Structure formats: structure tokens, C-alpha cells
C-alpha positions in Angstrom: 24.8 15.7 1.6 22.9 12.5 0.7 19.5 12.2 -0.9 16.7 10.1 0.5 13.8 8.7 -1.4 10.5 7.0 -0.8 12.3 3.7 -1.4 15.2 4.3 1.0 13.9 6.3 3.9 13.0 3.4 6.2 16.6 2.2 6.4 18.0 5.8 6.6 15.6 7.0 9.3 16.0 3.9 11.5 18.8 5.5 13.5 19.0 7.2 16.9 21.1 10.1 15.6 19.1 13.3 14.8 18.3 13.8 11.2 17.4 16.9 9.1 15.3 16.4 6.1 15.6 19.2 3.5 12.5 19.1 1.3 13.1 20.9 -2.0 12.2 20.9 -5.7 14.2 21.8 -8.8 11.8 24.7 -9.7 11.9 26.3 -6.2 14.2 29.3 -6.1 14.2 29.7 -2.3 15.3 26.0 -2.2 18.3 26.8 -4.3 19.0 29.9 -2.2 19.0 27.9 1.1 20.9 25.0 -0.2 24.4 26.3 0.6 23.3 27.1 4.1 21.9 23.6 4.6 25.1 22.1 3.2 27.2 24.2 5.5 25.2 23.0 8.5 25.5 19.4 7.3 29.3 19.8 7.1 29.5 21.6 10.5 27.4 19.0 12.4 28.3 15.9 10.3 29.4 14.0 13.5 26.1 14.7 15.3 23.3 15.1 12.8 22.6 13.3 9.5 21.2 15.6 6.8 19.3 14.4 3.7 17.8 16.2 0.7 14.3 15.1 -0.3 13.0 16.1 -3.8 9.4 16.7 -2.9 8.3 16.3 -6.5 9.8 12.8 -6.8 9.0 11.5 -3.3 5.3 12.0 -2.6 5.2 9.4 0.1 7.7 11.3 2.3 6.1 14.6 1.4 2.7 13.4 2.6 4.1 11.5 5.6 5.7 14.7 6.9 2.9 17.0 5.8 5.1 19.2 3.7 3.0 22.0 2.2 5.5 24.6 1.3 9.1 24.6 0.1 11.7 24.7 1.3 10.9 22.8 4.5 13.5 21.5 6.9 12.3 18.9 9.4 14.3 17.7 12.4 13.7 14.0 13.1 14.6 12.4 16.5 14.0 8.7 17.2 11.8 8.5 14.1 9.5 11.4 15.0 9.4 14.9 13.6 10.2 17.2 16.5 10.6 20.5 14.7 10.3 22.2 11.3 11.2 25.4 9.5 9.5 26.5 6.4 10.8 29.0 3.9 14.1 30.8 3.5 15.7 31.2 6.9 19.2 32.1 8.1 21.9 29.7 9.2 21.7 31.1 12.7 17.9 30.4 12.8 18.4 26.9 11.6 21.2 26.2 14.2 19.0 27.6 17.0 
């Protein structure tokens, strides 16, 4: 899974393919707990969905742009717009739904 930053997001998000942004922070224990699940989803759907990690502490522009207030936050982007979000530690089944 790739990382995306305040400096690279414009190029990475300028695609028609759906994107999942995984907002996390190094100090966030639930973020570490959900990471294997997000990685499994990224691998399972790699042909249909691009998945990126966003360190919320280091990328305040993206954190503010997508109004991230709690971690972990997963945001589904379609055609450059956020269309869904999940906050907190959730199951793989819930994310896939």
C-alpha cells in the first residue's frame, strides 16, 4: 500500500478509479490494529480500488481537506469526491460492505 502526502495527492487523486484513503498516526493504537485489515482489502481489490495511507500528523492539508477529526478514518473517494467514510476500528466485512 502506498503513502500519499500533501505534496503528492493532486496527482494521485486525479483518477477515475475509486480510492480509499487510510488516515492514521504513529501513536494511534487502533490505527495499528486496523492496518492489517486495510492491507488485506488493498491486496484483494488492487485491480479495482487504489488504497493509500495518509499520516494525519504529517499531512495537515489532507486532514483538513477531508475533515478528519478522529483516527483511524477511512474515506472512499470517487471522481475526486469523498462519498463515504468509516471512523474507528471496524471489521473487514464492514469496510467491504
